Structure formats: C-alpha cells, structure tokens
C-alpha positions in Angstrom: 124.9 115.4 90.2 123.2 112.2 89.1 119.8 112.9 87.4 117.3 110.3 86.1 114.6 112.8 85.3 114.9 115.8 82.9 114.0 119.3 84.1 110.8 119.1 81.9 109.8 115.8 83.5 110.3 117.2 87.0 108.2 120.2 86.0 105.5 117.8 84.7 105.4 115.9 88.0 105.0 119.2 89.8 102.1 120.4 87.6 100.5 117.0 87.8 100.8 117.1 91.6 99.1 120.6 91.7 96.3 119.2 89.5 95.6 116.2 91.8 95.7 118.4 94.9 93.2 120.8 93.4 90.9 118.4 91.7 91.1 115.3 93.7 92.5 116.3 97.1 93.3 114.1 100.1 91.2 112.3 102.7 91.6 113.7 106.2 90.0 111.6 109.0 89.9 114.5 111.5 86.9 116.7 111.5 88.5 119.4 113.7 91.4 119.7 111.4 89.1 119.8 108.3 87.4 122.8 109.9 90.8 124.4 110.5 91.7 123.9 106.9 88.4 125.2 105.7 89.0 128.4 107.6 92.4 128.8 105.9 91.7 128.7 102.2 91.3 125.0 101.6 88.3 123.6 99.8 86.8 121.1 102.2 84.1 118.5 101.5 83.0 117.7 105.1 80.7 114.8 104.0 83.5 113.1 102.0 86.2 114.2 104.5 88.2 115.5 101.5 90.4 118.6 101.4 91.3 120.1 98.0 94.2 122.6 97.8 94.2 125.5 95.4 97.5 125.6 93.4 98.2 129.1 94.5 98.0 128.1 98.1 100.4 125.2 97.5 102.9 127.4 95.8 102.7 129.9 98.6 103.2 127.3 101.3 106.2 125.8 99.5 107.8 129.2 99.6 107.2 129.5 103.3 109.0 126.3 104.1 112.7 126.9 105.1 115.3 125.9 102.6 117.7 124.8 105.3 116.8 123.0 108.5 119.1 122.9 111.5 118.8 119.8 113.7 120.0 120.9 117.1 121.6 118.5 119.5 122.0 118.3 123.3 125.7 118.6 122.6 126.0 121.6 120.2 129.1 120.1 118.5 126.6 117.6 116.9 124.3 120.2 115.4 123.8 119.6 111.7 122.1 121.7 109.0 120.3 120.0 106.2 120.5 121.8 102.9 124.0 123.1 103.3 125.5 120.9 100.6 126.7 118.2 102.9 125.3 114.7 103.4 124.3 113.5 106.8 123.1 110.1 108.0 121.0 108.3 110.6 120.0 104.7 111.4 116.9 102.9 110.4 113.9 103.5 112.7 111.3 101.3 114.4 112.8 97.9 114.1 111.3 95.1 116.1 114.2 92.6 116.3 118.0 92.6 116.9 120.7 90.2 116.2 122.2 89.5 119.6 125.7 90.7 119.9 126.9 87.6 121.7 124.8 84.7 120.4 124.3 86.0 116.9 120.7 84.9 117.1 117.7 87.1 116.1 115.5 88.0 119.1 113.0 90.8 120.1 114.6 94.1 120.9 114.8 95.3 124.5 115.2 98.5 126.5 118.9 97.6 126.9 119.2 97.3 123.1 118.0 100.8 122.4 120.3 102.1 125.1 123.3 100.2 123.7 122.5 101.0 120.1 122.1 104.7 120.9 125.5 104.7 122.7 127.1 103.2 119.6 125.5 105.8 117.3 126.6 108.5 119.7 130.2 107.4 119.2 130.3 106.7 115.4 131.6 109.7 113.5 129.8 109.1 110.2 126.3 108.7 111.7 125.1 112.1 112.6 121.8 111.7 114.3 119.7 109.0 116.0 116.3 107.5 115.5 114.0 105.3 117.5 116.1 102.5 116.0 114.3 99.7 117.9 111.2 99.6 120.1 111.8 97.9 123.5 109.5 94.8 123.6 110.2 94.2 127.3 108.0 97.1 128.4 104.2 97.5 127.9 103.4 97.8 124.2 101.5 101.0 124.4 104.5 102.7 126.2 107.3 101.5 124.0 107.7 104.7 122.0 107.9 106.8 125.3 110.4 104.4 126.8 112.5 104.6 123.6 112.7 108.4 123.8 113.7 108.3 127.4 116.5 105.9 126.7 117.7 107.9 123.7 117.8 111.2 125.6 120.0 109.6 128.3 122.4 108.0 125.9 123.3 110.5 123.1 124.2 114.1 122.7 123.0 114.0 119.1 119.7 115.1 117.6 117.2 112.3 117.3 113.8 111.5 115.8 110.9 111.2 118.3 108.0 109.6 116.4 105.0 108.7 118.6 102.4 106.1 118.2 99.8 108.8 118.7 99.2 112.3 120.1 98.6 111.0 123.6 102.1 109.5 123.6 103.5 112.6 122.0 102.4 114.7 125.0 104.8 112.8 127.2 107.6 112.9 124.7 107.3 116.7 124.6 107.4 116.8 128.4 110.7 114.9 128.3 112.2 117.2 125.8 111.1 120.2 127.9 112.6 118.6 131.0 116.0 118.5 129.2 116.1 121.9 127.5 113.1 123.9 128.8 110.0 125.1 126.9 111.5 128.3 125.4 114.7 126.6 124.2 112.7 123.7 122.7 110.7 126.2 120.6 113.9 127.8 119.3 116.3 124.8 119.1 114.5 121.5 119.3 116.9 118.6 120.1 114.4 116.2 118.3 112.6 116.0 115.1 109.2 114.2 114.5 108.2 112.1 111.6 104.7 111.8 110.2 103.4 109.4 107.5 100.4 109.9 105.2 98.4 106.7 104.5 98.9 105.9 100.9 97.1 106.6 98.7 96.3 110.3 99.6 95.0 110.0 103.2 95.9 111.4 106.6 94.8 109.6 109.8 93.5 111.5 112.8 96.6 110.4 114.8 98.9 111.9 112.1 97.1 115.3 112.0 97.0 115.5 115.8 100.8 114.9 116.0 101.3 117.4 113.2 99.4 120.0 115.1 101.4 119.5 118.3 104.8 119.4 116.6 104.0 122.6 114.7 102.8 124.2 118.0 106.3 123.7 119.4 108.1 124.6 116.1 109.6 121.1 116.0 111.1 120.1 112.6 108.7 117.6 110.9 110.0 115.0 108.5 107.2 114.0 106.1 107.5 110.3 105.1 105.0 109.1 102.5 105.5 105.3 102.3 103.8 104.2 99.1 104.1 100.5 98.1 104.4 100.2 94.3 101.6 98.2 92.8 99.7 98.0 96.0 99.2 101.5 97.6 100.7 103.4 94.6 101.0 102.8 90.9 103.3 100.0 89.8 105.3 102.4 87.7 108.2 104.1 89.3 107.3 107.6 88.1 103.7 107.1 89.1 104.8 106.3 92.7 107.1 109.3 92.7 104.2 111.5 91.6 101.8 110.1 94.3 104.3 110.5 97.1 104.9 114.1 95.9 101.2 114.8 96.2 101.1 113.4 99.7 104.3 115.3 100.5 103.0 118.6 99.3 99.7 118.2 101.1 101.5 117.7 104.3 103.8 120.6 103.7 100.9 122.9 103.0 99.1 121.8 106.2 102.3 122.3 108.3 102.9 125.8 106.9 99.3 126.8 107.5 99.6 125.7 111.1 103.0 127.4 111.6 104.4 129.4 108.7 108.2 128.8 108.5 108.0 125.5 110.5 111.0 123.4 109.5 110.1 120.4 107.2 112.0 117.7 105.6 111.2 116.1 102.2 111.6 112.5 103.4 109.9 110.0 101.0 110.1 106.3 101.5 109.1 104.8 98.2 109.0 101.0 98.5 109.0 98.4 95.7 106.7 95.4 96.0 107.9 92.0 94.9 105.2 90.6 92.8 106.6 87.1 93.2 106.5 87.1 97.1 104.1 89.9 98.0 106.8 91.4 100.2 108.0 94.9 100.3 111.6 94.9 99.1 114.7 97.0 98.8 115.6 96.4 95.2 117.4 98.8 92.9 114.1 100.4 92.1 114.0 101.9 95.6 117.3 103.7 94.8 116.0 104.8 91.5 112.9 106.3 93.1 115.0 107.9 95.8 117.0 109.7 93.0 113.8 111.0 91.5 112.6 112.2 94.8 115.9 114.0 95.5 115.4 115.8 92.2 111.9 116.9 93.2 113.2 118.1 96.6 115.9 120.2 94.9 113.2 121.6 92.5 111.4 122.9 95.6 114.6 123.9 97.4 113.7 121.7 100.4 116.1 119.5 102.5 115.7 115.9 101.4 116.1 112.7 103.5 115.7 109.4 101.6 116.4 105.6 101.9 120.1 104.8 102.1 121.7 101.6 103.3 118.8 99.1 103.0 118.7 95.5 102.2 116.3 92.5 102.1 119.0 90.1 103.3 118.4 88.3 106.6 122.2 88.0 107.1 125.3 90.2 106.9 126.3 88.7 103.6 127.0 89.6 100.0 123.4 90.5 99.3 123.4 92.9 102.2 126.7 94.4 100.9 125.7 95.0 97.3 122.1 96.2 98.0 123.4 98.7 100.6 126.1 100.0 98.3 123.7 100.6 95.4 120.9 102.0 97.5 123.3 104.3 99.3 125.5 105.6 96.5 122.8 106.5 93.9 120.8 109.1 96.0 124.1 110.4 97.5 125.4 111.2 94.0 122.0 112.8 93.3 122.6 115.2 96.1 120.5 113.9 99.0 120.9 115.9 102.2 120.4 112.8 104.4 120.5 109.1 104.1 118.8 106.6 106.3 119.1 102.9 107.1 122.2 102.4 109.1 122.1 99.1 111.0 119.2 97.5 109.3 118.7 94.2 107.5 115.6 92.3 106.5 113.9 95.4 105.1 114.3 97.3 108.3 112.6 94.7 110.5 115.9 93.7 112.2 118.9 95.6 113.4 122.4 94.4 113.7 125.1 95.9 116.0 127.8 94.7 113.6 126.0 96.2 110.6 125.6 99.5 112.4 129.4 99.7 112.8 130.0 98.5 109.2 127.6 101.1 107.9 129.6 103.9 109.6 132.4 102.8 107.3 130.2 102.5 104.2 128.9 106.0 104.8 132.5 107.2 105.1 133.3 105.7 101.7 130.1 107.3 100.2 131.2 110.7 101.5 134.5 110.2 99.8 132.9 109.2 96.5 130.6 112.3 96.6 133.7 114.6 97.0 134.9 113.4 93.6 138.3 114.2 92.2 139.9 117.5 93.4 141.7 119.3 90.6 144.3 122.1 90.8 147.9 122.6 89.7 149.4 121.2 92.8 147.2 118.0 92.7 147.9 117.6 89.0 151.5 117.0 90.2 153.4 117.8 87.0 156.4 119.0 89.0 156.4 116.0 91.3 156.3 113.5 88.4 159.1 115.4 86.7 161.2 115.4 89.8 160.7 111.7 90.5 161.5 110.7 86.9 164.6 112.9 86.7 166.0 111.8 90.1 165.1 108.1 89.8 163.4 108.4 93.2 159.9 107.3 94.1 156.7 109.0 95.2 156.8 107.6 98.8 159.7 109.9 99.5 157.9 113.1 98.3 156.5 115.7 100.7 153.6 115.9 98.2 152.6 112.4 99.1 152.6 113.1 102.8 150.7 116.3 102.4 147.9 115.0 100.3 147.4 111.3 101.3 144.9 111.7 104.0 142.7 114.2 102.1 142.7 112.2 98.9 142.0 108.7 100.4 139.4 107.4 102.8 141.2 105.5 105.5 139.1 102.6 106.8 139.0 101.2 110.3 137.4 97.9 109.5 138.2 97.1 105.9 141.3 94.8 105.6 143.9 95.9 103.1 146.8 93.7 104.3 148.4 90.7 102.6 146.9 87.3 103.2 149.8 86.3 105.5 149.4 89.5 107.6 145.6 89.0 107.7 146.1 85.4 108.9 148.6 86.5 111.6 146.0 88.9 112.9 143.5 86.1 113.3 142.0 85.8 109.8 138.8 87.6 110.9 135.9 88.5 108.7 134.7 92.1 108.7 131.7 91.0 110.7 133.9 89.6 113.4 136.0 92.8 113.4 132.8 94.9 113.6 131.5 92.8 116.5 134.7 93.4 118.5 134.5 97.2 117.7 130.9 97.3 118.9 131.8 95.6 122.1 134.8 98.0 122.6 132.6 101.0 122.1 130.1 99.8 124.6 132.8 99.1 127.2 134.6 102.4 126.7 132.3 105.1 125.3 130.4 107.2 127.8 127.7 109.5 126.3 127.3 113.0 127.7 125.8 112.8 131.1 122.4 114.3 132.0 121.9 116.1 135.3 120.5 113.8 138.0 117.5 116.0 138.5 116.6 115.7 134.8 117.0 111.9 134.9 114.6 111.9 137.9 112.1 114.0 136.0 112.3 111.6 133.0 111.5 108.7 135.3 108.6 110.6 136.8 107.2 111.3 133.3 107.5 107.5 132.5 105.6 106.7 135.7 102.9 109.3 134.8 102.5 107.8 131.4 102.2 104.3 132.7 99.6 105.4 135.1 97.5 107.5 132.8 97.7 105.7 129.4 95.4 102.8 128.9 97.0 99.5 127.9 
C-alpha cells in the first residue's frame, strides 16, 4: 500500500490529537448536548461552550466503533461492506448546477435531474451507492433536501446518503425511510447513511449535534466529514490540516459512541487545499496527498475510510479534468481507501455532468484494476506457454492460456476507444464525451430502477405535503 507517513508520524498525529482534545477541546453550540456530555465523562466548560475529552475516553470510544460498516440497500444485491478490503465508490454530493445533457449548457439543477442522475447511478456497475448528488432548485429552498431524498428512494435500489439541512428536515427523511422499510428494519439495516460536518476549526453547530443525536437514535451509519480549508480554517501545512481534521473526527466519533455504543461510523475527511492566488478552494494534488495521510490514520484506528476521489477544478470535461481526476483517485486507492467519492463532479463539486458520471464509472473500473496489481503464480508466469509457442512457431492468440486469462488480466472498457484511426472514423470519429452522452441517454431510455410499492409512493408524497405544510420557508 502507498504510505506517505511513517508509523511513528501516524502515532505522533494520534498523540497530538489526544492532547488537543484533552487540553483544548471543541466548541459545541448546543447546551442540551453539552449537559449530556458532562453526564458522560466529558469535561465541560458551560460558559465557554467547550468540551474537553479525556484521552482514556477517546481510546475507549475508538474501540467501540465497528471496524466494518455494512451499507444496506433496498435491493440486497447492492449491499456493500466498508472495511472488507475492497474499494467502493459514490458520486459527489450537494451540487447546485448540472451540464444539460442536450444543450451542453450549465444550468441550475432540478428535481428531474436528481431523478435522472440517480437512475444512471443505479445502472452503473462501478458506482456502488448514491448521494444527494444535486439539490433540486425548482422546489422551495427549505425543502430541497427532503425532495432529494424522496426522488432518490424512488429511483435506486442502492444505499444512499441522506444529509439534511437541519434536524427538522431530518425528521421527515426518517419518516420516508421508515415508510419504505419500517422502523425495526431501519434500526437493523438502514438503507441510508447520514453525513455530519464539524465546523473547522474544532466546532460543532447545534444543527449538527441534533442530527447526530437523531441518527444515533436510529442506529444509522454516520459519515463524519471534517472539511478544513488549508490556510483558512486549518493550518496551511498539509500535516497540520491532517492533524486538525483528525481532532474533529475523533471528537465526533467519541460523541457518537457515547450516544449509541457500536453505532456505525465512517472516517470520511474532506481536506481541501486553498489557492492563495485566487482565494478559491481547489482540487490540486495536495488534496490527494492529504487523503492518503487520512487513509493511513483510518487504518491506524481500524475504521472504514471514505475520502475524496475523482475531483477537479476544471469547468469543462477536458484534459485538466482528466489528469486531476486520475491523480486524485489513484493515490488514495493505492493507499487502501475503502470508498472514493466525486463521481460526476466538475468545478470543485459545484457542477455535475451526466457525461462525466458515465466516464467516471469507467475511471473507477480502471482504478480497481490498478489496485489488484499483478497476479503471480506458476500458471500466470507462463513458462510452458512461452516454450510451446517458441518451439511450435505458433502465436499466443491461438493458446487456451490466452482465452482463459484475458478477461481477468485486463480491464475491458466500454467507452475508451482502442481501435485504429480508420476504424474510429468509420464509427463517427466521436470523442469520449460524445460516446458518454449517448450512453447516458441510452441508460435513461432503457433502465428501470426497482419499483416501489404504490402505497409506499403515496406515503412519500404525503410526507412531502406534510413537510411543505409544517416547515417555515
């Protein structure tokens, strides 16, 4: 596995994290939650709204967190287990814009977009779970997260991330999940995860703690996503940012395990470089380097890890998008990440492209092949086959050995063109973006996600109406 930090350096980050948690602590803007922590062994300064965590408590809670997390799906064939040695993937989450599949123009995302993008993810074999990939801007703003969940439930059999704006929204999302699988089944095998993000540096908002409490109450897997911005909300040094996110991560893990010992958690940092020349968050190579360091920390704790994957600052599906995605994806994969994010995104996750989503399925397939490495045994070494071909003046295309091993040795693409120029020109001379556009349209015209019972669909609509009636704009 790829390692950028030595074992001693990882250990030092851990001990430094314990020191900060015990001596500095974190700010928590929720008095009720502070009282709860105070009753459970945390040193609380109510006036300063600060919680300090004894090192022994942190170590104890890390041990309580499951070392594998199963993400259950509405269709059981799509169940995945993080921490089993395989890599899984999912799209970007929370984008505001899409590139229109017909016009090629950037526009605000709609309810139809999240339905269509979810259907494509449901079909693609190398993207294993769904996110709230875009928010529908054609519904009331304060209801967009709830509308997104309803659309996802109807259009995929895969597990998905349901991240609410606040706890009030989350109540309606939980109602939707229970309408599909029932309360008891949700408690045992949730078909959704929930993400929470500390506010860097070292703070937790009231909305985040309320959502955390409700998710833990239902035993829903929680992905903790510290999002430090280097040089702005975290140190400008890469290792300083890695350390800070680890402090935020461990604080959240401790709080979750106090709420519900054994609650599934995902170590899911999102360390973001800041461009000092533009003042913009960016997806440079430093993001991949920090992701590798975070993967090493997750493995030190034995926790499932989900990090940035196919990210780019490019506004187009161009060479910049290609090489940034490749570097940002392959490095954490080689480090042993359990999950990679980012499918479909451009423009630092602000915009989603249908074509890019389809291309990324292919990129992920190549990454999986790279991680497998080179298989080595006597048969694959092929001494006898080489000898036979040389002695008989034959060729390797005629050998049973070639037929037997070709498909397992090579990734066979669906989009990448490997024909001659003349053949390519006869097939229309299309770019990979054009081929991906055609494939996306074909998926939308042919693929039907697993159907929901009509009564459940009616319940989901009623929950939407209830939310629209009760939640203030």
